[in-house]
ZAMARGU-4260 file (C-alpha; in steps of 0.2 Angstrom, whole numbers, plus 5000, padded with zeros to 4 digits):
<rodrens>
0) 5000/5000/5000 | 5005/5018/4998 | 5003/5032/5011 | 4990/5046/5007 | 5004/5058/5007
5) 5013/5050/4992 | 5004/5059/4979 | 5015/5064/4964 | 5028/5050/4968 | 5031/5040/4953
10) 5023/5022/4953 | 5036/5008/4954 | 5031/4992/4947 | 5036/4978/4960 | 5042/4967/4946
15) 5052/4981/4937 | 5070/4979/4945 | 5077/4992/4933 | 5066/5006/4936 | 5070/5022/4947
20) 5075/5018/4965 | 5064/5021/4979 | 5071/5030/4995 | 5074/5014/5004 | 5083/5007/4989
25) 5094/5022/4988 | 5099/5020/5006 | 5103/5002/5003 | 5114/5006/4988 | 5123/5019/4999
30) 5125/5006/5012 | 5134/4994/5001 | 5147/5007/4997 | 5151/5010/5016 | 5163/5001/5027
35) 5157/4992/5042 | 5161/5006/5054 | 5153/5019/5042 | 5137/5009/5041 | 5136/5008/5060
40) 5134/5026/5061 | 5122/5028/5046 | 5105/5034/5049 | 5094/5018/5045 | 5078/5030/5044
45) 5062/5030/5054 | 5058/5013/5062 | 5045/5003/5054 | 5030/4997/5063 | 5029/4980/5054
50) 5011/4977/5060 | 5004/4994/5054 | 4991/4993/5040 | 5000/5008/5030 | 5017/5012/5027
55) 5027/5026/5018 | 5033/5022/5000 | 5050/5028/5006 | 5051/5012/5015 | 5047/5000/5001
60) 5060/4989/4993 | 5056/4979/4978 | 5059/4961/4980 | 5065/4958/4962 | 5077/4973/4964
65) 5084/4966/4980 | 5086/4949/4973 | 5096/4956/4958 | 5107/4966/4970 | 5110/4951/4982
70) 5112/4938/4968 | 5115/4944/4951 | 5127/4959/4954 | 5141/4952/4965 | 5155/4958/4953
75) 5147/4974/4949 | 5157/4990/4954 | 5153/4997/4971 | 5146/4981/4977 | 5161/4973/4986
80) 5172/4986/4992 | 5165/4986/5009 | 5172/4969/5012 | 5189/4975/5008 | 5187/4989/5021
85) 5181/4977/5034 | 5193/4971/5048 | 5203/4955/5045 | 5192/4940/5050 | 5176/4950/5051
90) 5161/4941/5043 | 5154/4952/5029 | 5136/4958/5034 | 5122/4964/5023 | 5108/4973/5033
95) 5091/4978/5027 | 5082/4989/5040 | 5065/4997/5041 | 5059/4991/5024 | 5044/4984/5017
100) 5049/4970/5004 | 5036/4971/4990 | 5035/4958/4976 | 5045/4942/4978 | 5062/4940/4986
105) 5068/4926/4976 | 5086/4920/4981 | 5083/4901/4976 | 5099/4891/4974 | 5110/4907/4977
110) 5127/4906/4985 | 5129/4921/4996 | 5146/4923/5005 | 5140/4935/5018 | 5128/4936/5033
115) 5111/4942/5027 | 5102/4952/5040 | 5084/4959/5040 | 5079/4971/5054 | 5061/4977/5056
120) 5056/4972/5039 | 5039/4967/5032 | 5038/4954/5018 | 5022/4955/5008 | 5026/4938/5000
125) 5035/4923/5008 | 5054/4925/5003 | 5061/4911/4993 | 5077/4904/5001 | 5076/4887/4994
130) 5093/4878/4992 | 5102/4895/4997 | 5119/4894/5004 | 5123/4909/5015 | 5135/4913/5029
135) 5121/4917/5041 | 5103/4923/5041 | 5095/4935/5054 | 5078/4942/5055 | 5074/4953/5069
140) 5057/4961/5072 | 5051/4955/5055 | 5034/4950/5048 | 5031/4938/5034 | 5018/4926/5027
145) 5030/4911/5030 | 5047/4907/5023 | 5051/4895/5010 | 5069/4889/5015 | 5069/4870/5010
150) 5087/4864/5009 | 5094/4881/5017 | 5112/4879/5021 | 5120/4891/5033 | 5137/4892/5041
155) 5132/4902/5056 | 5116/4905/5067 | 5099/4906/5059 | 5089/4919/5069 | 5071/4923/5068
160) 5069/4933/5084 | 5054/4944/5088 | 5046/4939/5071 | 5029/4937/5066 | 5023/4924/5052
165) 5004/4925/5048 | 4995/4913/5036 | 5010/4904/5030 | 5023/4890/5034 | 5041/4892/5039
170) 5048/4879/5028 | 5065/4872/5034 | 5063/4854/5027 | 5081/4846/5024 | 5089/4863/5030
175) 5107/4862/5035 | 5110/4875/5049 | 5128/4877/5054 | 5125/4886/5070 | 5109/4887/5081
180) 5092/4891/5076 | 5084/4905/5086 | 5065/4908/5087 | 5065/4918/5103 | 5049/4929/5105
185) 5042/4925/5088 | 5024/4923/5084 | 5020/4910/5071 | 5001/4909/5066 | 4994/4896/5054
190) 4979/4889/5063 | 4975/4871/5060 | 4990/4870/5048 | 5009/4869/5049 | 5017/4884/5056
195) 5035/4876/5055 | 5039/4862/5043 | 5056/4855/5047 | 5057/4837/5042 | 5075/4830/5043
200) 5081/4848/5049 | 5099/4847/5055 | 5105/4860/5067 | 5123/4860/5073 | 5119/4870/5088
205) 5103/4872/5098 | 5085/4875/5093 | 5079/4889/5104 | 5062/4896/5104 | 5060/4905/5121
210) 5044/4913/5123 | 5038/4908/5106 | 5020/4909/5102 | 5014/4896/5089 | 4996/4894/5082
215) 4997/4878/5071 | 5009/4863/5070 | 5028/4863/5073 | 5033/4848/5062 | 5051/4842/5064
220) 5051/4823/5063 | 5068/4816/5060 | 5077/4832/5065 | 5095/4832/5072 | 5099/4845/5084
225) 5117/4846/5091 | 5112/4855/5107 | 5096/4859/5117 | 5078/4861/5110 | 5072/4875/5121
230) 5054/4881/5121 | 5053/4888/5139 | 5040/4901/5141 | 5032/4897/5125 | 5014/4894/5120
235) 5009/4881/5107 | 4991/4880/5101 | 4985/4867/5089 | 4970/4860/5099 | 4965/4842/5094
240) 4981/4840/5083 | 4999/4839/5084 | 5007/4855/5093 | 5024/4848/5091 | 5028/4833/5080
245) 5046/4828/5083 | 5045/4809/5079 | 5062/4802/5079 | 5071/4818/5084 | 5089/4817/5089
250) 5095/4829/5102 | 5113/4831/5108 | 5107/4841/5123 | 5091/4842/5132 | 5072/4846/5128
255) 5068/4860/5139 | 5050/4866/5139 | 5048/4874/5157 | 5046/4891/5165 | 5057/4904/5157
260) 5067/4913/5170 | 5067/4931/5163 | 5048/4932/5160 | 5043/4919/5173 | 5030/4912/5160
265) 5027/4894/5160 | 5027/4883/5144 | 5009/4879/5139 | 5002/4868/5125 | 4985/4865/5118
270) 4987/4850/5107 | 4999/4835/5107 | 5018/4834/5110 | 5022/4820/5099 | 5040/4813/5102
275) 5040/4794/5099 | 5057/4786/5095 | 5066/4802/5101 | 5084/4800/5106 | 5088/4814/5118
280) 5106/4814/5126 | 5101/4826/5140 | 5085/4829/5150 | 5067/4831/5146 | 5061/4846/5157
285) 5043/4850/5158 | 5043/4858/5175 | 5027/4869/5178 | 5021/4866/5160 | 5003/4866/5156
290) 4997/4854/5143 | 4979/4854/5136 | 4974/4840/5125 | 4959/4848/5116 | 4945/4837/5110
295) 4949/4824/5097 | 4936/4816/5087 | 4936/4796/5088 | 4947/4788/5074 | 4940/4774/5065
300) 4947/4757/5071 | 4954/4765/5086 | 4961/4752/5098 | 4957/4751/5117 | 4975/4752/5120
305) 4976/4769/5112 | 4976/4785/5122 | 4965/4797/5112 | 4967/4812/5124 | 4986/4811/5126
310) 4996/4828/5128 | 5013/4820/5127 | 5018/4804/5117 | 5036/4798/5119 | 5035/4779/5115
315) 5051/4770/5112 | 5061/4785/5116 | 5079/4785/5123 | 5082/4798/5136 | 5099/4798/5144
320) 5095/4810/5158 | 5080/4814/5168 | 5062/4816/5164 | 5055/4831/5174 | 5036/4832/5175
325) 5036/4840/5192 | 5034/4856/5202 | 5017/4861/5197 | 5016/4852/5180 | 4998/4851/5174
330) 4990/4840/5160 | 4972/4838/5155 | 4977/4822/5145 | 4987/4806/5145 | 5006/4807/5147
335) 5011/4792/5137 | 5029/4785/5137 | 5027/4766/5132 | 5043/4757/5131 | 5054/4772/5135
340) 5072/4771/5141 | 5076/4784/5154 | 5094/4785/5160 | 5091/4795/5175 | 5075/4799/5186
345) 5057/4801/5181 | 5051/4815/5192 | 5033/4819/5194 | 5032/4826/5212 | 5017/4838/5214
350) 5011/4835/5196 | 4993/4836/5192 | 4985/4825/5178 | 4966/4826/5176 | 4956/4816/5164
355) 4940/4817/5173 | 4933/4829/5161 | 4933/4817/5146 | 4923/4803/5151 | 4909/4799/5164
360) 4913/4789/5180 | 4901/4775/5174 | 4910/4774/5156 | 4927/4775/5165 | 4923/4759/5174
365) 4921/4750/5157 | 4936/4758/5149 | 4948/4768/5161 | 4957/4783/5154 | 4975/4783/5158
370) 4983/4798/5167 | 5001/4791/5165 | 5004/4776/5153 | 5022/4769/5154 | 5020/4751/5150
375) 5037/4742/5147 | 5047/4757/5153 | 5065/4756/5159 | 5070/4769/5172 | 5088/4767/5177
380) 5086/4780/5192 | 5071/4783/5203 | 5052/4786/5200 | 5048/4801/5211 | 5029/4804/5211
385) 5026/4811/5229 | 5011/4823/5231 | 5006/4819/5213 | 4987/4820/5209 | 4981/4809/5195
390) 4963/4808/5190 | 4964/4793/5179 | 4974/4777/5179 | 4992/4776/5182 | 4997/4762/5171
395) 5014/4754/5172 | 5014/4736/5167 | 5031/4727/5165 | 5040/4743/5171 | 5058/4741/5178
400) 5064/4754/5190 | 5082/4751/5195 | 5081/4763/5210 | 5065/4767/5221 | 5047/4771/5217
405) 5040/4785/5228 | 5022/4788/5228 | 5020/4796/5245 | 5006/4808/5249 | 4999/4805/5232
410) 4981/4805/5226 | 4976/4793/5212 | 4957/4794/5208 | 4950/4780/5198 | 4935/4774/5208
415) 4930/4756/5204 | 4944/4754/5191 | 4962/4748/5193 | 4968/4766/5198 | 4986/4759/5199
420) 4990/4745/5186 | 5008/4740/5189 | 5008/4721/5186 | 5025/4713/5185 | 5033/4729/5190
425) 5052/4727/5195 | 5058/4740/5208 | 5077/4739/5213 | 5074/4747/5230 | 5059/4753/5240
430) 5041/4755/5234 | 5034/4768/5245 | 5016/4774/5245 | 5014/4781/5262 | 5000/4793/5267
435) 4992/4791/5250 | 4974/4790/5244 | 4971/4777/5231 | 4953/4778/5225 | 4952/4761/5216
440) 4963/4746/5215 | 4982/4746/5218 | 4987/4732/5206 | 5004/4725/5210 | 5002/4707/5205
445) 5019/4698/5201 | 5029/4713/5207 | 5047/4711/5212 | 5054/4723/5224 | 5072/4723/5231
450) 5068/4731/5247 | 5052/4737/5256 | 5034/4740/5250 | 5028/4753/5262 | 5009/4758/5262
455) 5009/4765/5280 | 4994/4776/5283 | 4988/4773/5265 | 4969/4773/5261 | 4963/4761/5248
460) 4945/4764/5244 | 4932/4760/5231 | 4941/4745/5223 | 4938/4740/5205 | 4923/4732/5199
465) 4925/4715/5190 | 4911/4716/5177 | 4914/4697/5172 | 4913/4690/5189 | 4900/4704/5195
470) 4911/4707/5211 | 4923/4719/5217 | 4942/4716/5215 | 4955/4718/5228 | 4960/4735/5235
475) 4978/4729/5235 | 4984/4715/5224 | 5000/4707/5228 | 4997/4690/5221 | 5014/4680/5217
480) 5024/4696/5222 | 5041/4694/5228 | 5047/4707/5242 | 5064/4705/5248 | 5061/4714/5265
485) 5045/4721/5272 | 5027/4724/5268 | 5020/4737/5279 | 5001/4740/5279 | 5001/4748/5296
490) 4995/4764/5304 | 5006/4779/5305 | 5000/4797/5305 | 4983/4789/5301 | 4976/4771/5300
495) 4980/4760/5285 | 4963/4757/5277 | 4959/4744/5263 | 4940/4744/5260 | 4942/4729/5248
500) 4953/4713/5249 | 4971/4713/5252 | 4977/4700/5241 | 4993/4691/5246 | 4990/4674/5237
505) 5007/4665/5235 | 5017/4681/5239 | 5035/4679/5246 | 5040/4692/5258 | 5058/4691/5265
510) 5056/4698/5282 | 5040/4706/5289 | 5022/4707/5284 | 5014/4721/5295 | 4996/4725/5298
515) 4997/4734/5314 | 4983/4745/5318 | 4975/4742/5301 | 4957/4744/5296 | 4952/4730/5284
520) 4937/4727/5273 | 4920/4735/5272 | 4910/4719/5270 | 4909/4721/5250 | 4921/4707/5248
525) 4921/4689/5256 | 4939/4691/5261 | 4947/4705/5271 | 4965/4697/5268 | 4968/4683/5257
530) 4986/4676/5262 | 4984/4659/5254 | 5001/4651/5252 | 5010/4667/5259 | 5028/4664/5264
535) 5036/4677/5276 | 5047/4677/5292 | 5036/4688/5303 | 5017/4690/5301 | 5009/4704/5311
540) 4990/4704/5311 | 4985/4716/5324 | 4971/4726/5317 | 4963/4741/5326 | 4945/4734/5324
545) 4938/4717/5319 | 4940/4715/5300 | 4925/4715/5289 | 4927/4699/5280 | 4937/4683/5281
550) 4955/4682/5285 | 4962/4668/5274 | 4979/4661/5280 | 4977/4643/5273 | 4994/4636/5269
555) 5003/4651/5274 | 5020/4650/5282 | 5029/4661/5294 | 5042/4660/5308 | 5034/4673/5320
560) 5015/4677/5322 | 5008/4692/5331 | 4989/4693/5333 | 4976/4700/5344 | 4957/4697/5349
565) 4951/4709/5335 | 4959/4698/5322 | 4950/4683/5328 | 4934/4693/5329 | 4934/4695/5310
570) 4916/4694/5303 | 4921/4680/5291 | 4932/4671/5303 | 4950/4666/5301 | 4954/4652/5290
575) 4970/4644/5298 | 4969/4627/5290 | 4987/4621/5286 | 4994/4638/5293 | 5011/4635/5299
580) 5020/4646/5311 | 5035/4642/5323 | 5033/4655/5337 | 5024/4670/5343 | 5032/4687/5343
585) 5028/4688/5361 | 5030/4671/5368 | 5018/4664/5381 | 5026/4660/5398 | 5024/4643/5406
590) 5014/4650/5420 | 5003/4660/5409 | 4988/4649/5408 | 4976/4663/5405 | 4983/4667/5388
595) 4982/4649/5383 | 4964/4648/5388 | 4960/4664/5378 | 4969/4657/5363 | 4959/4641/5364
600) 4943/4652/5365 | 4948/4661/5349 | 4950/4644/5340 | 4934/4637/5347 | 4924/4653/5342
605) 4932/4653/5325 | 4928/4635/5320 | 4910/4639/5320 | 4905/4622/5327 | 4916/4613/5314
610) 4931/4601/5320 | 4947/4607/5313 | 4962/4597/5321 | 4975/4607/5311 | 4975/4623/5321
615) 4976/4613/5338 | 4990/4603/5332 | 5000/4618/5325 | 4997/4627/5342 | 5003/4612/5352
620) 5019/4611/5341 | 5023/4629/5345 | 5021/4626/5364 | 5031/4610/5363 | 5044/4619/5353
625) 5046/4632/5367 | 5047/4618/5380 | 5029/4622/5386 | 5023/4604/5387 | 5009/4608/5399
630) 5002/4621/5387 | 5003/4609/5373 | 4994/4596/5383 | 4980/4608/5387 | 4978/4612/5368
635) 4978/4593/5363 | 4965/4589/5377 | 4954/4603/5370 | 4957/4596/5352 | 4950/4578/5358
640) 4936/4586/5367 | 4931/4595/5350 | 4934/4578/5341 | 4921/4569/5352 | 4909/4583/5350
645) 4910/4582/5331 | 4909/4563/5332 | 4893/4565/5343 | 4886/4577/5331 | 4889/4566/5316
650) 4883/4550/5323 | 4865/4543/5325 | 4854/4551/5338 | 4853/4535/5348 | 4872/4534/5350
655) 4876/4552/5354 | 4873/4551/5372 | 4885/4536/5374 | 4898/4545/5364 | 4897/4560/5375
660) 4898/4550/5391 | 4913/4541/5385 | 4921/4558/5381 | 4917/4564/5398 | 4924/4549/5406
665) 4940/4550/5397 | 4941/4568/5401 | 4938/4566/5419 | 4949/4551/5422 | 4965/4553/5412
670) 4962/4568/5400 | 4961/4557/5385 | 4977/4549/5390 | 4987/4565/5390 | 4989/4565/5409
675) 4993/4547/5413 | 4997/4551/5431 | 4979/4554/5434 | 4977/4535/5431 | 4988/4531/5445
680) 4978/4542/5457 | 4962/4534/5451 | 4970/4517/5454 | 4975/4522/5471 | 4957/4528/5475
685) 4949/4513/5468 | 4961/4501/5477 | 4957/4510/5493 | 4938/4510/5490 | 4938/4492/5485
690) 4949/4487/5500 | 4937/4496/5511 | 4922/4488/5504 | 4928/4470/5504 | 4935/4473/5521
695) 4917/4474/5527 | 4910/4462/5515 | 4922/4447/5514 | 4918/4435/5500 | 4915/4416/5501
700) 4929/4405/5494 | 4924/4394/5479 | 4933/4379/5487 | 4933/4379/5506 | 4944/4363/5506
705) 4959/4374/5500 | 4957/4385/5516 | 4961/4401/5506 | 4966/4416/5517 | 4955/4431/5513
710) 4964/4447/5509 | 4953/4462/5503 | 4968/4472/5496 | 4975/4458/5486 | 4958/4454/5479
715) 4955/4472/5474 | 4972/4474/5466 | 4970/4457/5456 | 4953/4464/5449 | 4959/4481/5446
720) 4975/4478/5437 | 4972/4467/5422 | 4991/4464/5418 | 4994/4457/5436 | 4987/4440/5441
725) 4989/4437/5460 | 4977/4422/5460 | 4964/4429/5471 | 4952/4432/5457 | 4948/4414/5455
730) 4948/4409/5473 | 4933/4419/5479 | 4915/4420/5474 | 4906/4437/5474 | 4887/4439/5477
735) 4875/4454/5477 | 4883/4471/5478 | 4900/4464/5479 | 4898/4456/5462 | 4894/4473/5454
740) 4908/4481/5463 | 4920/4468/5456 | 4913/4471/5438 | 4916/4490/5441 | 4934/4487/5447
745) 4938/4476/5431 | 4931/4489/5419 | 4939/4503/5427 | 4956/4493/5427 | 4955/4490/5409
750) 4950/4508/5405 | 4964/4515/5416 | 4977/4503/5409 | 4972/4507/5391 | 4974/4526/5393
755) 4990/4524/5403 | 4997/4514/5388 | 4991/4527/5376 | 4999/4540/5386 | 5016/4531/5387
760) 5015/4528/5368 | 5012/4547/5365 | 5026/4551/5376 | 5038/4539/5368 | 5033/4546/5351
765) 5036/4564/5356 | 5054/4559/5363 | 5058/4551/5346
</rodrens>
């Protein structure tokens, strides 16, 4: 356009490079004839507002004229003397300032042995720099409708600072940039299309876009950057599409997209950061970044394993340093880094990832949305996610963390879903989840942890719904897990709570399994703890309140057991069939009979009327192993009493009373043979009673001709002790009451002899 004051000025056709020169062109011609020092003090003219709708004709430079002067007239007189007047070693510089470049600047395939600089220039058409070889290219405070610079080759930095590109593409495909590419403070607007097109771009130095504003896609797949890629403080906008497409990028430094220190502006994105197969020699820094996914329409044939609302995709990447998504990092979509290799730490402390906006709670139960998806990742350092807040699934199946996994004071919200899906995870050191709220299931099936799993003061609520079984899953699933040291599900600053089942089936825990002060179950699951086949050294089951559900310890093994009355008051009972333990954490003293009676009461109440010999045998073995033989006998007597009760209950009604009487008789006499000394006492009492009776009721001899001598004591002993024959039993004839007394003595003798023999046999077996 022309200023209204330009009346009378000759009209210059943009394509006419041989016509009269404009004022700006004359200044440019003059500049070419000056030395560098002289050009430095030359008046560049009034500064150009590159965004103004109108401009003065004195500021116009025809693109065709400029192309001819820059390319076709290198050997013309007056063109090159400035280089001879420059200092030795100084790079020749051509500067165009405060100019509006009309027409077409076409430098295609030119070889320009100088640094070309545009300052406060406005291009009405995209300059054509394809296949150009130039010492350097600088654009400061310029405006253009894109740049066509395919295969551009520069020996020094390429600078587009404070520039504005509207409605076009900055095309740098296959460009070879010898220095760095600087895009600081620039604004590139091409909404819904490509703003930067840089396939296979090669930058020897860094690619810097501090505080850059982009509306459209930055496309640089296969790019090679020798230094950092730094977009700190920038804002990328391409909602629902790729904001940054850097598939297969290779960085010799770090990817830095964080808060810019000078302006304190965070890096923000509305769209997708697409970085699969990236090779990054340094760190990935997204501290304080804000990522918005936008709304993506469903794609045809979309797999359930896809993450349609992703904000960052870095699958199969190799990152030699740390990945920092912490210190206020925010994302409204999935962070996806499947099969990534991280040489340092993955840091997510205080990050917030929220996908609750994208799907209803009911739909999320059927197909959970993932907040963090890192299946198959290899993290050679630590995973630090303390104070993280995830509203969506934390999915990390088959992840290998060589250091520790910190999830302390975290909040993971996925009600009725697998909130943390970490099956077969391998952690070299500790897995800590202290004081955390896991709303959903914590899935650690098949995990291998080199030290501790610490869930102290964690709250595990609203476990996942198993829609095929129509039942709730476990709150904590550690099936077949291997933990080298401790599993801590104990109270700390607050109680440990697991509303659903704690699944420990076939788990191996090297040292201690601790449920001290825990609150287990809410009645929605059959089991509060399923420790079938658990192997551990020390098992501490000391809940704060009776668990709501069954405590299943069938076939579990431990060396030390700590329990309390609240455990045995579990609403579903305690399944201790084939449960083996060697001792109690607090041994029962030989004089502490009350504790034995209390423990027998727990077993009796837990059996629910069923006869279960295993728990009594196990308890007796523990007491016997501690040398508490009397406690062991007490337990075995109770076992026999329960056995006869079960026999009586299972037999025909007509025989129940005899069975009970027989049980009572053995209990009173010799305690089922476990106290044979009682038989001696009964023998003495019966001998005394029989001797007294027969002293006052002498018997009649069978054969008076033998003149036998009556001895009531010997007769009583002869009848009472079946294995001794003193000859008196066949010499005397009993009648009346004496006859029944004799029968009673004979029966009592056989009963006592049998029980004494059984007791001796048991004693010999125990000794062997």
